[in-house]
Legacy VTK file of the C-alpha trace (Angstrom):
# vtk DataFile Version 3.0
C-alpha trace
ASCII
DATASET POLYDATA
POINTS 153 float
-150.400 59.282 -45.758
-147.289 58.992 -43.183
-144.831 57.138 -43.401
-143.008 54.427 -40.696
-140.144 56.090 -39.378
-141.614 59.633 -39.643
-142.157 61.625 -36.631
-145.543 61.991 -35.622
-146.954 65.485 -35.775
-147.357 67.212 -32.871
-151.608 67.608 -32.148
-153.936 68.442 -29.435
-157.294 67.576 -30.141
-160.894 67.951 -28.197
-162.294 64.740 -26.770
-165.743 63.613 -24.981
-163.920 64.327 -22.038
-161.695 67.408 -22.214
-158.433 67.187 -24.312
-155.726 65.168 -25.709
-152.538 66.416 -26.504
-149.721 63.935 -27.956
-147.163 65.827 -26.040
-148.579 64.790 -22.868
-147.824 61.403 -23.487
-144.211 61.082 -24.574
-142.688 57.829 -23.529
-145.862 55.733 -24.182
-146.871 54.081 -27.132
-149.712 55.722 -28.803
-152.422 54.011 -30.924
-154.298 56.203 -32.801
-156.923 54.780 -34.870
-158.972 56.874 -37.130
-162.568 55.543 -38.096
-165.171 57.389 -40.719
-168.695 58.103 -38.085
-169.376 57.500 -34.230
-172.319 55.063 -33.618
-172.194 52.968 -37.128
-171.785 49.661 -37.557
-168.024 48.609 -38.297
-166.969 51.844 -36.288
-168.817 50.509 -33.065
-167.598 47.270 -33.445
-163.738 48.475 -33.896
-164.069 50.955 -31.177
-165.486 48.365 -28.556
-162.493 45.689 -30.153
-159.938 48.258 -28.753
-161.946 49.274 -25.351
-162.231 45.846 -24.590
-158.605 45.220 -24.768
-158.020 48.608 -22.899
-156.049 46.865 -19.960
-153.887 45.166 -21.466
-152.428 48.231 -23.694
-152.415 49.702 -20.409
-150.027 47.620 -19.271
-148.357 47.589 -22.624
-147.537 51.420 -21.700
-150.010 52.211 -24.549
-152.173 55.051 -24.834
-155.362 54.364 -27.476
-157.671 57.224 -28.388
-159.921 56.539 -31.872
-160.398 59.628 -33.937
-163.364 60.970 -36.353
-164.782 64.239 -37.588
-167.682 63.830 -35.040
-168.143 66.411 -32.233
-167.028 66.121 -28.669
-170.851 65.583 -27.876
-171.392 63.014 -30.502
-168.187 61.405 -29.374
-170.053 61.513 -25.505
-173.125 59.604 -26.876
-171.194 57.377 -28.481
-169.016 56.554 -25.603
-172.344 56.200 -23.329
-174.414 53.958 -25.462
-171.454 51.422 -26.089
-169.735 51.598 -22.745
-166.224 52.520 -24.659
-163.080 52.979 -22.600
-160.955 54.389 -25.139
-160.566 58.159 -26.057
-162.610 59.578 -28.672
-161.011 62.268 -30.452
-163.336 64.850 -32.295
-161.369 66.106 -34.925
-164.448 68.495 -35.993
-162.771 71.773 -36.552
-159.317 70.652 -37.160
-157.045 68.874 -39.810
-155.838 66.041 -37.763
-157.380 63.549 -40.274
-155.361 65.367 -43.095
-151.955 65.423 -41.782
-152.364 61.887 -40.924
-153.278 61.171 -44.428
-156.697 59.600 -43.935
-159.348 62.519 -45.200
-159.525 60.911 -48.444
-162.035 61.121 -51.331
-164.234 58.126 -51.312
-166.925 56.787 -53.858
-170.355 55.513 -53.060
-173.233 54.481 -55.681
-171.216 56.497 -58.248
-171.230 59.723 -55.543
-168.005 61.018 -54.678
-167.321 62.548 -51.342
-164.549 63.409 -48.885
-164.350 60.910 -45.885
-162.200 59.240 -43.711
-160.414 56.455 -44.534
-160.425 53.680 -41.728
-156.588 53.355 -40.652
-154.520 52.793 -37.534
-150.919 54.282 -36.430
-148.507 53.116 -33.892
-146.578 55.792 -32.290
-143.633 54.257 -30.687
-142.445 56.104 -27.100
-139.777 58.079 -28.980
-142.486 59.646 -31.326
-142.091 58.210 -34.563
-144.439 55.730 -36.351
-143.289 52.333 -36.204
-146.496 50.615 -37.737
-149.377 51.761 -40.102
-152.395 49.675 -40.943
-154.287 51.695 -44.053
-157.433 50.382 -45.112
-158.103 48.524 -42.004
-160.294 45.168 -41.796
-161.887 45.335 -38.044
-162.332 41.293 -37.218
-158.799 40.396 -35.132
-157.507 44.236 -35.738
-157.479 45.495 -32.148
-155.341 42.199 -31.090
-153.066 42.811 -34.146
-152.466 46.216 -33.255
-152.126 45.180 -29.421
-149.338 42.228 -30.594
-147.294 44.778 -32.350
-147.447 47.294 -29.138
-146.236 44.089 -26.846
-143.662 43.378 -29.518
-142.097 47.112 -29.403
-143.820 48.182 -32.498
LINES 1 154
153 0 1 2 3 4 5 6 7 8 9 10 11 12 13 14 15 16 17 18 19 20 21 22 23 24 25 26 27 28 29 30 31 32 33 34 35 36 37 38 39 40 41 42 43 44 45 46 47 48 49 50 51 52 53 54 55 56 57 58 59 60 61 62 63 64 65 66 67 68 69 70 71 72 73 74 75 76 77 78 79 80 81 82 83 84 85 86 87 88 89 90 91 92 93 94 95 96 97 98 99 100 101 102 103 104 105 106 107 108 109 110 111 112 113 114 115 116 117 118 119 120 121 122 123 124 125 126 127 128 129 130 131 132 133 134 135 136 137 138 139 140 141 142 143 144 145 146 147 148 149 150 151 152
């Protein structure tokens, strides 16, 4: 996983509505929340929480994007079903999850598999990582991230 103080790796990712490029948002705070799978219970709660605060993030000069390994089409259905406001990145053919270190071995019922560890990264307006939340617990998380954005990282 990347560390606080590291320069955020440049990337461009397809979204359900087009494309997101980190370079196009220089001078803004960027919140990236990685989530395991669109339209599952925890991921839905997290995306709804970030979407519910979209005006506050925008007022704090921040762009919020959620990223999973789902396709743009699946992200579009997820957005429509839950009326989400945040951007939804589709890392289905790229390695952004690997670059950020959230693509990890997991285990369920004794079966090992690769999956996304729920984590959030705050990239400051200067392009450096100012805060990282590994192994996110959803209740109150979006509000905590917003507090850090408002405090300057």
